[in-house]
N, C-alpha and C positions, 0 to 999 in steps of 0.2 A: 716876326710878325710884334716889331714893337709895341707897336701901334693899336694891338688885339686886345682886348677883354674877354675873359674868361668867366664863365658862370656855371656854376652849378644849380639845376635844381632838381629838386626829391622830394614826396613825401615821406621822408624819412626824419624820426625827429632828431638828428643831430644833425642836420641838412648845415645848419647854421656855422656846425664846427670843421665845416670842411672847405678845404682849401686846394684850389686848382692847380696840381704840378707838372703833371704830364699827362699823355693821351698816346697810345699805339694803334689805331683802327683799321680795319677792312671793310670796305663796302665792294657790294659785289651782285651783279644779275645772278638770279635765284638761289640767292644765300643769305643768309639771315645776317646783317650786320654785328661784327663784333668790335669790342674796346677794351681794352686794358687802360685802367684808367688810374693812377698813383694820385694821390693826393696828401695833402701834407693839414696837420689838423695838433691845435696844442692839447687836446683832449686825449692823455693816452689811455684813456680806457673804454672805446668806442667798440660796442660789441657788436659780435656779426647779425645777432638778431634785429639790429636795427637795421641792418644795410640788404640783408638777403633778400629776393621778392620783390623789392623796391624799386619803382622805377625811379631812374636817373635820367637827366637830358644834360648834357656838356654843351654849352653853347659856346658859340664863337662871335666875337661880336670885330666887325671888322671895318674899316672904309678903303673905299674906292678912289679913284685916281682924283675924284673930286670934293673929297675930303663928305662921303653920304656913307651914313652907317648903317650893315650889313649884317643879317645872321646867319650864321651858317650850326646846324646842332646833331649830336649826337647822342642818337636817345635808345635806351635799350633796360634792361632789367638787368639788376646782381644776381649775377646768378654764382661768384667768389667771391669770398674777402680771405685777405690776408694782413694781418699784421706787422709791416718788415722791422720796423727798429725808430732811431732817429735820425734825421737832417736838421744840423745844426740842434736850435732850442725846439722843432718840431717833432713831431712822430708821423710817420711813414704807413700810408695802408694801402694796398691795391685792390681793386675790386675790378670784376671781370663784367663786363657789359652786354647785354645777348638783345637782339630783337624780339619782340614777345612770340614770335613764331618758332624761335630757338626751342620755348619754352616745354616747347610739344615733344622735343625730345625725349623729356620726362616723364612724356605718359605712354606707355603702350598699352596694348589692348586686343582683341580678336572681336571681329564683328563682319556682319554681312550686309551690306548696303546695293540694294537693288532700283533698277530703272531711273537711274539720277545720270546727269551729265555732270562734268568735273567740277564745275564749280557748285552746281548745289552739293557733291561729294563735299568739296570744301566745309561747304556752310553747315554740315551734318554734324561734321567732325568737329569744328567750333563750338556750335550750341550744345556740346556734349563734352564741354570742359572749363575748366577753369579760369580761361581763359577769355569767355566769352564775355567778360565785363567791360573788358577794357582791346577788345580786339577794334582793328582798323584797318577797312579792305576798301579798294575803290577796282572794279573790272569794267568798264567801260570802254576801258581798251581793248577785252576780248573779244574779239569781232567778227572771228572764223565761226564754222560751222563745229561744234563737241555734239554729239551724239551720246544720246544716253548709253550709260554702259549699263548693259541689263544685269550683269552682276559681278561684284567687286568683293573682293575678300582680304578684308587689314586681318591679319595672327599672325599672332606675336609679334611685332614690330612697332613702335613708337607711331604715334600719330603722325611723328614729322616725316620720318622715314615712308608712310603710306602716302602721305598728299605728296612728299619730294616726287615720286615717282609715277604717281598719277599724272602732276602738273609734266612732269618731265617727259612722258610717254606722247599727251596730247601737245607738248610744242610751246606749253603755256610756262611762262618765266614771271619773276617777278621782283621789285626791291623795292627798299623804304626811302621813302620822303627823306631829306634833309633838309628842307626848305619851308615850303608853304606850312604843310600839315605834319611836323617830325613821326615820326614811328609811323605812319601808314602805308599799310601793305601794298603796292599798285601791282596788278596783275596784267599782262599784255600778250597777246601772240603775232603781233604785228609792226614790228621792230619799225619800221618805215615809215608809221605814221602816230607810234605810242609815245613819244617823247619828247619834251620841252627842251627848251635850250637854254643855258644858265642865264640864270635870275640878273645877274649882274650886267653883266657884257657877255653875249652870245659868243666873243673870236677870243680865242689864245694866239698870240703873236710868238712866233720864235725868236729867241737870242741866241747868239753865240754861247756856249759857255765863257765864266771866266771875263767876259765881255764887261760887264758890272751885274751888282747885285741883284737878281732878279726879282721884279715886285709887282703886284697888281696881275693882272690879265697875259702872265708871259710864258713860254715853255723853254727851257734852259735844255734840256734833253729831249733828244727824238730817236727811237729804235725801231724798227721796220722789222718786221720776220713772217716768214713763209716757211712753209716744211711743206716736203713729199704726202701727200694724201691720199684713202682712197678714192676714189672718184667715182663711183656708181656705188648703186645701192641697188639689191634683190631678197625678196622675201617671198616663202612662203605656204600657205594654209590651209585649211580644210572646212569645210560644212558638211556634219552627215549629215545636213537632210538634202545635198547634193554632192554626194561623197565623191563620183566620177570627174567632176569639172573643178577643177584645182584652181585652188584663187593664189593671187599672185599680184605684187606690188614691186613693178621694178622701175627705178628711175635714175637718170645719168647725171652729172655736168662737171666733167673731168676738167682740169687746172689746164693751163697752157702750153706747160712745158712737158720732158717727156716723161714716159712712164706713169701717167697721170690718171692712167684708167682700170685701176685695180676698184677690184667687186668686194663690196661687202655683204655676206648673204649671211641670209638671217630665216630661222625656223623656231619655232612658229611668229607667224606677223604679225598674230594679234588681235585680228579681224576674220569675220564670219559672214562677211557678206560683198560682193564682186561688190558694190558701190563703195566700200569702205576703202578698197584698195587704192585709189588714185588718192585719195587724202593720207594715207599712210605713207605710200611711196616719197610722195612732195616734201614732207613730213623731215622723213630721216635724211633725205638728199639735201634738204635745206640744212640739216644740222654740220652736216661732212662740209659743206662747204664752210659754213661759219668758223669753223676751228681751224681754218690751213691760215688764215693771214691773223697777225697779231699786232700793234702799235702798241711799245710804252712809249712814255712821255714821265718826265721830271717838270713840276713845276713848285712855287712857293703861295699860290692862289686860291684861297679857303673856298671860294665858292664852287669847286670843284664837288660831283658828288656821283655817285655811282647814278644808273638812270637820267643822265640828263646829255644832252647833244650838244657841239660847239662846232664852232668852225673852227681852223687850222690854218694860218699865212704865214708867210715867210721862209719856209724852207728853202736852204739853198737848194736843195738838188731839183727844188719846184715840184717836180712829181705826187709827194707828200701832200701837198694844198687841199685842202677838202673838207666834208662834213664829216665829225664820227661823231660815234654813239664810245661814252664812256660804261665799258661793261665793267671796271673794278677798279676801286680807288683806295690803295693804302698811304697812311701817312701816317709821318711823328709829331707830334705837333708839342711841345714845353714851354713852359711860365718863363718868361724873363729871369724870374731870381726872388726872392723876399729878402736874401742875405748874402752875404759870401759863403758857398757852400764847395767843399772839395768833392771831386768826381773818383772814382775808382774808375781801374780796368774791369774790373766784374761787370759793373753798371753797363761799360759800352760794350759787350757783349753779348749783356744781356738784351739790352733793345736792341739787337740785330737781328738776334735771335726770336726774339716776339714776333720780330715783323714777319719773320719768316716764318714762324711756325701757324699766324695767321693767313699767309699766300698758300699755304698749302691747302688748306680748305677753300680755296677758292677755287669755283670748278671750272672758271674759266683760264687761270694759270696751271690746273693741275700738273698738265702732260709741258709747264714749260719752267720747271722748278729749276732749275740747271740755269737756265738762263737769267732768272730772276736775282737768285744768288750773284750772277756778277754784277747784275746791274744794282742790286743791293749794298755789297763792296765798294763799287764804282763813287758812290754817291756817300761822302760821309756825313750830311746831315742826317741820313735816315739808319746809320747806326750811334751816332754819337749825340750823346745830350749835350747838344748847349743849348743854354738858358736862352729861351725867346723864338728858339728854333722850329718852324714849321716847312714841311715839305711832305707835299704830295706825289703818290707813283699810281700812273694812271694804264690801266692797261684801256685799249679802246677799238674799237671795230668801224671801217668806212661804212657811213651810214645807210648805203646801198644793200651795202649786207644783212638779207633777212636773218636774223639773230635768234635760235631754236636754242636750250639749252642742251648740256649733252649728257645721256643718261647714264650720269655715276651714280646714283642711289643705287643698290642691289636689290631687286627683284627678291620677293621672299620663294623659294626655293623649300615646298614642303617635306619634311625630313624621310617623310613615311605614310604608309595607311594611319586612316581613324576610322574609330569608331564614332558611329549615328545610329540615329536611331528615327525611323521611318514615320511623317506625321501629314495629313491630311486632315480635312475639317471635320470639324466637330460631329460626329455620329454615325459618320463614314467608316469603314474596314479596308477598303482598295481606292485609293486616290493615283491613279494614272492617264497618260496621254497616250496618243495614238500610236509614239513610240514606245509605251513601255516606262517612259521615265515616271521618276517619282520625287517627290520631296521630301527634305532628311532635317534632321535637327542635330547638329552636333554639340557635343559637350560642352564646348568653351564659349556656345552662343550663351551672350546672356541679355539677351534684348530680341530677342525672335519669340513668341508668344507659342511655337510647337505646332504652328497649323500650316496651312498650305501657302502662307506664305514664308514660311521661315527660310527657304532655299529657290536658287533657279531648279528648275527641271533640270534631276542627276540622272543619265545612261546609266543604264543596268546592263552590267556583263550576262552574259548566258552562255550556257554550255559549249552552244552549236549555234550559227545564227549564219544560215544561207538565206538565198534570197526565196521568202516565202515560207521556209521549213528550217529544220533545230531544232534548238529543246527555248523552253518560254515559263518561264518562272516570276512571276512578281511579286515584290518583296511587300509584305502588306504591312498597315497604321502597325506601330507599335513595335514591331520587327527589328533588331540590332543588324548594321549591315557595316560591311567595310568597306571605306571609303578610300579611292586614290585620287592620283591628279596624274592629267597627263602632263606629261614634261613638267611635272613637280609644281606648276601653275595653282595655285590654289582657286583660281577663277575657273577651274576646267575640273570639276569632280568628276569621279565616274564612280559606280559600285561594281567591287571587285569580291564581294565575298560574303556570304551571312555566318552568324554565330547565335550560340541561345545564351543565354542569360536566368539569372532566377525567377524573372520575371514571365520569358518564354524558355524554358525547359527542353529537353531535347525527346522529339515523339515517343523514342523505347527505353525501357530500363533494362534491359539487358546489352552489354558490350559486344554480344553476340550475332546482336539484328541490325540490321539495317537496312534502309529501303528511303521510300518519301511515304508521308501521309500528309494529306491536304485536309484543310475546314470549310465546312460549308459557308458559303457567308451569303446576305448578311446573316447575322445572331447564329450562326453555329456553335453549338455546342463541342464535349470533347467526342461526342459518340459520332458527331456529323462529318464525314470524311470520307477521301477515294484514297485507298493506300496499297501502296506495292511494299512488302517484307521479305526481307530473308534472313532465313534463320540460319545460321552457320555451325554451331555446336553441334561434334562432333557426337554422328546417333541421331541428332533430333536435326537434321535441314531440309528446310520447307522452304517455299515461296509461297507465300500468301498473297491473293490478290482481293481487295473489296473496295464494290463498287456503290455507293450511296442510294445513287438510282438507279441510272439506266448502264449498262455495260454495250458497245457494240463494237464488232469487231467484224474489219473488212481484211478479207484475205483476197486477190487480184488473180494468185495461182494457187499454186498447191497448198494444202494442209495437213499434215503428218503428226499423229500423237502417239506416243509412245508411254504406256503406263504398263511399269513391271511387274506391280501387284494389283490391288483391288481397287476402283472406279467408282465413287458415290454419285449420282449428281439428286437433288432437289430442287423442283421448282413448286414453288409455293400458289402460284398462279399456274396462269394456261402456259404452253409451249406447242410454237408453230414452227412445223422443218418446211422448206420449201427445195425442193430438188430438182432443179433444174432438167436434170439427164439422169443418166441411171443411176442404181445406186446397188452397191454391194454389202453384207452384214455378213459376219460368218462370225458363228458361236463357238468352240473348241469344244465346250461340254454343253451343258445344261443352260435354260434360257426362261426365265419364270418373270411375264410380265401380269403386274396386278392391275386393273383399272378398276377405281372406284364408283362406277356409274357407267355411264352409255361408252359407245366406240362406235366409231362409224367408220370403215374403210374403203376406199371407193378407188378401184382400177382402172384408167383410161381404155386399158386394152385387153389382152390374155395375162390371167394368174395362171403359173403351175408352182404347185406344191409339190414335193418330195419328200416322203416320212421314209426313214429308212428300215424303221421298226414298227412297233405301235404308235396309235392315235389315240389320246384319250380325250372326247369333248363333253362335256358341261354347261349347260344352263339352266339356269334356275329359275325361270321364267318360262314366256313364251319365245318363239327362235318363227322368225319371215325368212325362207328366201326366196326371191326372186330373180330367175334369169329368164332375158331376152329373148331367146333361143332358142337350139338342141342342151340338153344335157347328157352326158355319157358317164356313167355310174358303173364303174369295173371293180372287182371286188375279186383279189386272188383268191379268197378262201371262203369262210362261214360269214355271214351277215345275221346280226340278233338286232332287231330293234324294236325297244321295249317304251310303248307313251303310254305314262300312267294314268292317263286322262282320255279324251275323246279325241281322233284324229280326223283330221278333213284332208281330204286330196280333191283338188279340180283340177282337169285336165281339159284346155280347150278345143282339143282334138283327140285325134287317136291315142290307142296306146296300146300297147304291147308288152307281156312280158313273156319272157322266156327262161323256163326253169328247166335246167338239164338233167334235176334228180326229183325227186318228190316235194310237194309240197304240202304247207301243212300250215291249215290257220286255225290258231284257238280265241273265239271271241268269246269272251268270260259274260256275253249279255246279250243284245238279241240283236241281228243283221238287217239292215233296211237294205235293199239293193234299186235305188231308180235310175231307169233304161228308158233314155228316148225314140230310142230305134229297138231293133229286133237283139235277142239275145243267141248263140250258136254255141253249145260245149258240146266239142266233138271229142271223146277220148276212144282211146285204142282198146283199152280195158272194159271192165264193167265201170259201170255208172251207179256207185250207191249211196241212197237217201237215208241216213238213220231219222226220223222225229219222233224222240220218245213220249211227244203231245200231241202229235195228230200233225197232217201233212193239209193243208188247204189250199186248193190251187180257185184263183177267181179268174174269168176270162169272157168279158162282156161282148166280146166279139169274138166266138168261136174255142174250142179245144180242137186240136187239129194230132192223133195218138197215130202214131207211127210204128209199128213194130208191134211188140207185145207191149201191154199196158199192164194189165196182172198179170198172174201167176198164180195160180195156187194148186197144190200137190201137181206141179209139173205138169199141169193143161191150160187151154186155152181157155180163158173164161168167156172174154167176150170177142166176138167179131166182126169188122164192118161189113156191112150190108147194103149194096146198094149207092155206096160211095159216100153215103152220109157223114159219118162217121167209124173211125175204125180206131179201136183198142186193142195196141199190139200187146199181144202176151207180157206180163212182167207179172213182178210178186209183192207182194204187201206184205213183209216182213216187220218184227218189231213193233211197237207202240208207239203210241204219241204222235201219228203222222195223221194229219186232217188236210182235207183240200177242198173247197168250194166256192161254187162258181155256177150260176143262175138258177138259185133252190135248190140245189144238188150236192149233197155233202157225202165227201166218201170220206170213211176213217177206219180204223182196224175193225170196226165194228158192222161193217157193212157198206151196205150204199141205200143210204135214204131220199125222200122226195120231203125236205124241208115242207114244201107249203103245204101239202098234204095232208105232212105228221104221219108218211105211212113207210116202213119198212119197203123198200125195193128187193132189196137182196139183203141176204145174212150171211155171212161167207161162213162157210160150211155147213151149209141148210139148202133148203130148197127156196125159190122164188116166191114169197107170199103174195096172194090175191093177181097172180098170173096164169093158172093153169100150172100141170106138170114141170117137170126141170125138163129143160132140153139141152140135150148134149151140146148141143151147135143151132145157138140161135142169138140176134144181132140186140142190142140194146144203143139203142140209139139214143140220145140226149143231144137236145137243140133248146130252141127258148119256149117250147111251147112244154118242156118237160122231158122225162125220160118216155121212151118208148120201145117194147119188146115186139120184137120178130125174130116169126118161125114159129 
């Protein structure tokens, strides 16, 4: 590279003091470019602060076969500074340059991004980073469908690691432009159409090693390599919304040799819908194919760079000719020299070591490092600092092979469960979806507003989960929960527990108490709850159940209660018991029922009450007994009935009273009887009427006296003649007897005609105004008055 000019461009204040000495570089698909730049300077006091973080562009100006000038760039930011010593009359410094994307390795973060496709995730991270002011990206070569990721978590990892694993997972790769737009990050997902040809000449020709000094567009070494690798890909995953439907992504493209059909199986596959499985399988299978075959080439043509296509011609075997993609470009370029300088063995070893260290970071060659060591050792220009030397080691892929970046960036595996706070819309107390999932705020999340947008919906582990049955408790807004992660994946959180804290204290003060206490919502206070509490303190054991409003108990078969001591029940309002079949109630000793107001008891059929001993029934006011049919009242001994006031008995038909012995009626006042028909009184013995105040008989239809009516001194007083009226012998004794009818009055004083105002008969004397006393005579009492016959 004797005709090559080297220019260092930067915004460093000491840039003019820097002279290019050498560079060891490595450029690759899906990795930031890395350059170990050695400079010389007459300034021995260059300070790290003038170098670190500065953007440098090392430009190779070279000539083509026609003498035209071209440029090739090595662009990056200085990330390491070393002062090495002196070389001749100059001082040696080494700078490590990295593409701007590498700077994201120095910024770690934890955040949640939702509902964004991979390119939007890339922009979101860039815009929140110090690199946003100088980032340069082009995404027009990303032509595949990349659906939005519903939930993506960066957790305790660098921005670089987070974005790298996302791009690898999506099958998107990148490279940095070394020609027209140095430092521009190009992204692509279709290598067959994404890459340009080399700008100066698109063909590299093969020349045999040692034939002559290779110049311009020539390749002096070509190595073809293949390896036995996995031929098929398979994965499984699941979607809880269709849990019985197994999601699978299977794809195979085995190589043509023996034992080429080994399978790589992964779980979980990282997809949630059946529509995503085909794309996932396709990308993973293409990743397997892309790593089976590699070719290495040595050239001194500085136009080459990672991400460029070229045509290869002239290989003796012939089968290697074709189009190739430069997947990796490692090189050593040295200055022709400023003056005579001696080289040491240590410098020789160091250059080769630097190159291999950079190649170990190369994702394309990561599994081929032993083969690369052989190539480096067999190419002296790669490890010997020959002045004016420039040699490039290319790793190329057949252009027809779709390139997919190997997934080398480790995925974050959550080390264990984490604490989080349940969140939701402002003013709400419960925020859950149809599956009982909630949103949470992680303590490490500095970006969210602790609202319903904080996370994805997070499933909640329950104590039991059946098909429409089991346990179900929804964590409420503000509560602290324990979140674990399925397979350790931060994108798949699941709530596995709940814990108390100073803001959400435990419900029971005593450590001997346990149970459940809910909170009424919305705006329930501490006293508004349902509660099931267990007290386990020895001697005070208790099960306490509280229903803030209703309590409904359903028992589909038998229910048994056993109470070892007392039982108390208080109902502040109404109680309704509905027993659809029989009821048996047994009280071993006494029963007392107090009813504050009325009581109504309805028996649909018969009622039998058996009282083994006495019964006392007290009614404070009226009692009404209504019997629709017959009533039998049997008393084995005495029956005493006391009525404090009046008594009224109404009998719709006949009444029969049978008294086995004597019957006594005592009436404190008058006795009035009204009989719609006749009255018949039959007594086997004497019939005595004692009327102290008199006896009055009133019979407008006539009075018929059968047998003796009056008896005085043992004889008959009046007898019936002509069958008109017959007064049977009777005795009038005592006082107060009186009977009246049709104007005739009979009392203890005698027989009187009230209309005439005369005494017809004085008891114990003769009949006045009627002549002599007749021993036998008839007294006729009719409507006309009293007649004496005889």
